[in-house]
C-alpha positions as CSV (number, residue, x, y, z in Angstrom):
1,M,49.7,52.0,-23.4
2,P,48.8,55.9,-23.6
3,F,47.4,57.1,-26.8
4,E,49.4,59.3,-28.8
5,T,48.3,61.5,-31.7
6,G,49.5,60.1,-35.1
7,A,51.4,57.4,-33.4
8,S,51.3,53.5,-34.5
9,Y,51.2,50.5,-32.3
10,Q,52.4,47.1,-32.6
11,W,52.0,44.2,-29.9
12,F,54.0,41.2,-30.2
13,R,53.7,37.8,-28.3
14,G,57.0,36.1,-29.1
15,N,57.7,37.2,-32.7
16,T,54.1,37.1,-33.7
17,L,52.3,40.6,-34.4
18,I,48.9,40.0,-32.6
19,S,47.6,43.9,-32.5
20,N,47.9,47.5,-34.0
21,L,45.7,49.1,-31.2
22,N,47.2,51.3,-28.3
23,S,45.6,48.6,-25.6
24,I,44.8,45.0,-25.8
25,A,43.2,42.2,-23.3
26,V,45.1,38.9,-23.3
27,A,43.7,35.4,-22.4
28,N,47.2,33.7,-22.5
29,V,50.3,33.8,-20.2
30,G,53.6,34.8,-21.9
31,T,55.7,37.9,-22.6
32,Y,54.5,40.5,-24.8
33,K,56.3,43.4,-26.5
34,A,54.7,46.8,-27.3
35,V,56.4,49.0,-30.0
36,V,55.1,52.6,-30.5
37,T,56.1,54.6,-33.4
38,S,55.7,58.5,-33.4
39,Q,54.4,60.4,-36.4
40,Y,58.0,61.6,-36.9
41,G,59.4,57.9,-37.1
42,C,60.8,57.7,-33.5
43,S,60.3,54.3,-32.0
44,N,60.1,53.0,-28.5
45,S,59.4,49.6,-27.0
46,N,58.7,47.9,-23.9
47,T,57.8,44.2,-22.7
48,L,55.4,42.9,-20.2
49,A,55.3,39.3,-18.6
50,V,51.9,38.1,-18.1
51,T,51.6,35.5,-15.4
52,A,48.5,33.5,-13.9
53,R,48.0,32.6,-10.3
54,A,47.5,29.0,-9.3
55,K,43.9,28.0,-9.1
56,I,42.5,28.1,-5.5
57,E,41.3,24.6,-4.2
58,A,39.0,24.6,-1.1
59,V,39.3,21.7,1.2
60,A,36.6,20.8,3.9
61,T,37.1,18.1,6.4
62,H,35.5,17.2,9.7
63,N,35.9,15.3,12.8
64,I,33.5,14.0,15.6
65,T,34.8,13.4,19.1
66,T,33.1,12.5,22.5
67,A,34.3,13.6,25.7
68,Q,32.6,13.4,28.9
69,G,29.3,12.3,27.3
70,I,29.5,15.4,25.1
71,V,29.7,14.7,21.2
72,T,31.5,17.6,19.1
73,L,31.5,18.4,15.6
74,K,34.6,20.0,14.3
75,L,35.0,21.5,10.8
76,T,38.3,22.4,9.3
77,A,38.8,24.5,6.3
78,N,41.7,24.8,4.0
79,P,43.9,26.8,2.6
80,A,44.7,29.5,5.3
81,G,44.4,33.3,4.6
82,M,41.0,33.4,3.1
83,R,37.5,34.4,4.0
84,Y,35.2,31.5,4.9
85,N,31.7,30.8,4.7
86,W,30.2,27.6,6.3
87,S,26.6,26.3,5.8
88,G,25.2,23.2,6.9
89,P,22.1,21.1,8.3
90,A,19.9,22.5,11.2
91,N,20.5,26.2,9.6
92,F,24.1,26.0,10.5
93,S,26.2,29.0,9.4
94,S,29.8,30.0,10.2
95,T,32.4,32.6,9.1
96,Q,35.1,30.9,11.3
97,R,37.8,29.0,9.5
98,N,37.6,26.0,12.0
99,P,34.1,26.1,13.7
100,S,33.0,23.5,16.1
101,I,29.3,22.4,16.9
102,S,28.7,21.1,20.4
103,P,26.9,19.2,21.5
104,I,25.3,17.6,18.2
105,S,22.5,15.6,17.7
106,T,21.5,13.5,14.7
107,Q,20.1,16.6,13.0
108,N,23.5,18.0,12.6
109,Q,24.6,15.1,10.0
110,G,24.4,15.9,6.3
111,I,26.1,18.0,3.8
112,Y,28.5,21.0,4.9
113,T,29.2,23.4,2.3
114,L,32.5,25.6,2.3
115,N,33.0,28.7,0.2
116,V,36.5,30.5,0.3
117,L,37.4,33.9,-1.0
118,E,40.8,35.1,-1.5
119,V,40.5,38.9,-0.7
120,A,43.4,40.1,-2.7
121,T,42.4,38.5,-5.9
122,G,38.7,37.9,-5.6
123,C,39.2,34.3,-6.5
124,T,36.7,31.9,-5.0
125,A,36.2,28.2,-4.6
126,S,34.0,25.8,-2.9
127,T,33.4,22.3,-1.7
128,T,31.6,20.0,0.6
129,T,32.0,17.3,3.2
130,S,29.5,14.9,4.3
131,V,29.1,14.2,7.9
132,T,27.7,11.1,9.2
133,I,27.0,10.4,12.8
134,S,28.5,6.8,13.6
135,N,27.0,4.3,15.8
136,N,29.4,5.0,18.5
137,A,28.4,8.7,18.4
138,R,24.7,7.8,18.1
139,L,25.2,5.5,21.4
140,A,26.6,8.9,23.1
141,L,23.6,11.0,21.9
142,S,21.3,8.4,23.3
143,E,21.9,5.6,25.7
144,E,24.8,7.2,27.3
145,Y,22.7,9.9,28.3
146,F,20.1,7.6,29.7
147,S,21.7,5.0,32.0
148,E,19.7,3.7,34.8
149,E,22.9,2.1,36.1
150,T,24.3,5.4,37.4
151,N,21.7,5.8,40.1
152,G,20.6,2.2,40.5
153,G,17.4,2.8,38.5
154,R,16.0,5.1,41.1
155,L,16.3,8.2,38.6
156,I,14.8,7.5,35.1
157,I,14.4,10.4,32.5
158,S,12.8,10.2,29.1
159,P,12.8,11.3,26.3
160,N,16.7,11.7,26.2
161,P,17.8,13.6,24.1
162,T,14.7,15.6,24.2
163,I,13.2,18.7,22.3
164,D,11.1,20.2,25.0
165,R,9.4,18.1,27.7
166,I,10.9,15.4,30.0
167,Q,9.5,12.8,32.1
168,V,11.0,12.0,35.2
169,K,10.5,8.6,37.3
170,L,11.7,8.4,40.8
171,K,11.9,5.2,42.5
172,L,12.2,6.2,46.1
173,S,10.4,5.2,49.5
174,K,7.1,6.9,50.0
175,N,7.2,10.2,52.0
176,T,10.9,10.9,51.1
177,P,11.2,14.5,50.6
178,Y,13.1,15.6,47.4
179,E,14.3,18.7,45.5
180,V,14.8,18.7,41.8
181,Y,17.2,21.0,40.2
182,L,18.2,21.6,36.4
183,V,21.9,22.5,36.1
184,D,23.8,23.7,33.1
185,L,27.5,23.1,32.3
186,L,28.6,26.5,34.0
187,G,27.1,25.1,37.2
188,Q,23.9,27.6,37.2
189,S,21.0,25.7,38.5
190,K,17.1,26.3,38.6
191,K,14.7,24.4,41.3
192,L,12.1,22.8,39.2
193,E,10.4,21.1,42.1
194,S,10.3,20.4,45.8
195,S,8.0,18.1,47.2
196,I,7.6,14.7,48.9
197,I,7.5,11.1,47.4
198,Q,3.6,10.1,47.2
199,D,4.4,6.8,45.2
200,D,6.9,4.4,45.1
201,N,6.9,5.2,41.3
202,E,6.7,8.9,41.4
203,R,6.5,10.5,37.9
204,L,7.2,14.2,37.2
205,T,7.0,16.2,34.0
206,F,9.2,19.2,33.3
207,D,8.9,21.5,30.4
208,I,12.4,22.7,29.3
209,S,11.5,24.4,25.9
210,D,12.7,27.7,26.6
211,Y,16.2,26.2,27.7
212,P,18.9,26.7,25.0
213,I,20.0,23.5,23.5
214,G,22.9,21.9,25.2
215,V,23.9,19.6,27.8
216,Y,22.1,19.7,31.3
217,F,22.3,17.7,34.5
218,L,19.1,16.8,36.5
219,R,19.8,16.5,40.0
220,V,17.5,15.1,42.7
221,V,18.6,16.2,46.4
222,L,17.5,13.9,48.9
223,P,17.0,14.7,52.7
224,N,19.8,16.9,54.3
225,N,21.8,16.7,51.0
226,E,22.6,13.0,52.2
227,E,22.3,11.9,48.7
228,V,22.2,13.4,45.3
229,L,20.9,11.4,42.0
230,S,22.1,13.0,38.9
231,Q,21.3,12.1,35.4
232,K,22.6,13.9,32.2
233,I,20.2,15.6,29.7
234,L,20.6,16.5,26.2
235,K,18.4,19.4,24.8
236,I,18.3,19.5,21.1
237,N,16.5,21.4,18.2
238,R,13.5,20.4,16.7
């Protein structure tokens, strides 16, 4: 309360006198009463209710889904209305409340940390969620991308997933002309090769280290576009 020359001060919590100073700091909730008596004997009083906000509890959860061969990790934060800061494996960070990582690799499994801030009060809280890629998701990250059955064994790509290079094995008739394209999920393509089969088990190597991580399709176009062999590729981080 304002300081007044010659005045006396009394602070009460309930009926208990706790201070004779003009200002106090309190650590407990409750109703406080201040009584000011001037040097002339005049008194005035006022009461103040001190309350405490409920403690913020951060809650972090996650979900892994597989759709059309793409494995996605979705992180979810609660409560709503906060500022969020996520961090995790493979240098992951995000300020979104519910960020997604797609496509993921085994490098994305591990501990994800969530920090939340309530701007109005400055209160903070943190928690973690542990992400483990299940056997089903691992299958989608490996064997599902590398399936000989889709092309009758005529197009084989390894390693898949890959970090930088892929080896392409073509089982086509000798002297068959072909073109090889790499296509992203937006349909944008780049021609990698245009040649003629020299051997029944043609082997080609392509460097895709400069491409962003993600899902691609390697397509082999045969004469007059009469047939297209296609195989999904997953490009991952080191």
